[in-house]
Structures are given as C-alpha cells and as structure tokens.
N, C-alpha and C positions, 0 to 999 in steps of 0.2 A: 468736586470731581477729581482733581489732581491729588488730593490727599488720600483718596481711596486707592489709587494706583500705587502710591508710595508705600502703603502698608500691606500690599499683597506679597505672597511668598509661594514657593513651589510646594505643592502638597506631597507628602510621602506616599500617599495612595497611588499617585500617578507613577512613581517609581516601581511600586509593587506590581501594578498592572502591566507595565512595560516589561518587567522581569518575567512575569508569567507568560507573556506573549513570546519572548525570546526562548523560553523553555519549551513551549509548544512547537515553535518552529524547529528547534533542534530535534525534538522527539519525532516530528513528522518527516524529517529527512533521513531518519535511521531505519527506514523500511526498504527492503530490497529482496530480490530473488537472484540466485545464481546456481549454476550447475557445477557440482564438484567432480573430482576425478573418478568417483564411483558411479557415475550416471544417476545421481540423485538431484532432485530439485530441492534446494535449501531456501526456506523462507525465513526471513529475520524481521522481527518487529517487537514492539513493546508488549503487546498482548501475548499471553502464553498460548492462546488458541491459534494464533497466526504463526507461531514459531514451529519449526520442525524440518525434518528431512523425510523424503519419501522417494522411491524409485520413479523415474520418469515413465517407465512402461506401465505403471499402475494408475497413471493419470487417465481418467476415462473421458472427461469432457472439459472443454474450456469454452465458457460463454463470454463473448466480448460485447460490450455495449459502449456507449459514449462516455459513461462515467468511470468504467473500470472493467475488471474481469471477475469471473466466478469460476473457481476450480472445483471439480467434482472428482473425488478419489476415495479409496477405502478409508483414509483418515478423516476426510470430510464427506460423509455420505450424502448429506443434503446440499453440500456445496458451501464454499466459503468465499465471500466477496472481498475483493481487494480494490480499493479506489486508487486509480492511477492517472497521471497526466498522459496526454495523448502520445507524446514522443516516447515515453517509457513503455507505454502499452504496445506501441508498434514494434519497438525493439524486442520486447518479450515475446510477442506473437511470432515475429520473424525467427527468433532463436529457437522457439519450441517447434516451429514447423520444420526447421532444418535439422533438428536433433534426430539421430538415427533410431533411437529407442522409443520415441513417442508413437503410440499406436491409437491414441484417442481421437476424438473429433473436435473440431473448432467450429462453433456456431456463433453467428452474429445476430444479436437480439436488440430490441429497442430499449428494454429496461431489465434490470437485474432484480430478482426476487429470491428470498430464502426458501 
C-alpha cells in the first residue's frame, strides 16, 4: 500500500480543469449594466447578443424573477434574459426605477421564458 502512494503524481489534467474554471469565473464577472451620459443603457458581456447600447426610454418592460431579469425593447423584441445575483438585481431595479427617462413597466414574475 505504501509503495502505491510513493509513485503517485499530480495529473496535468487537473491543472487544465482548474485553469478552465478560473477562466469561466473571470468571464462571468465581466457582465454588467450601466447608464452613460447620453441616457443609454449599456450592457456588456461576452456574447454579442448581450452587448449593446440603447436609449432607456425605449425600454418597454422589465420582467423580474428570482433568477434574473428579462428586458424587452426594440433591440430585443422577444426579450433577453440576464441571470443575476439578487443584490445586483436589486441595485439594477432601483436604478432603473429612479431613472427619469424610463417609461416602461416593471413586472415581477415567477419564472422567465423566452
């Protein structure tokens, strides 16, 4: 039994898996929303579908669920789902409610569907 433990080594695959994990964590933290000085909602993310700018006044509806939010606008006719943590979601909803150009509706739903 002791001889088998002496001949063990660290597998290179474990380093690759750990590296992929760190890459995914880094990519996941690079998604955010902000309002720029031109009253546009800017969404940033890895996917080209999620990236872009559009005026806040054109945002029609914001669906809020436990898992995230769904934005409906002329750019995203059927809606685009953004998964968020609860504290980020609360901050986004508070910021969009306080924005003077927002004319859409905020609806709270159980689940988000495309």
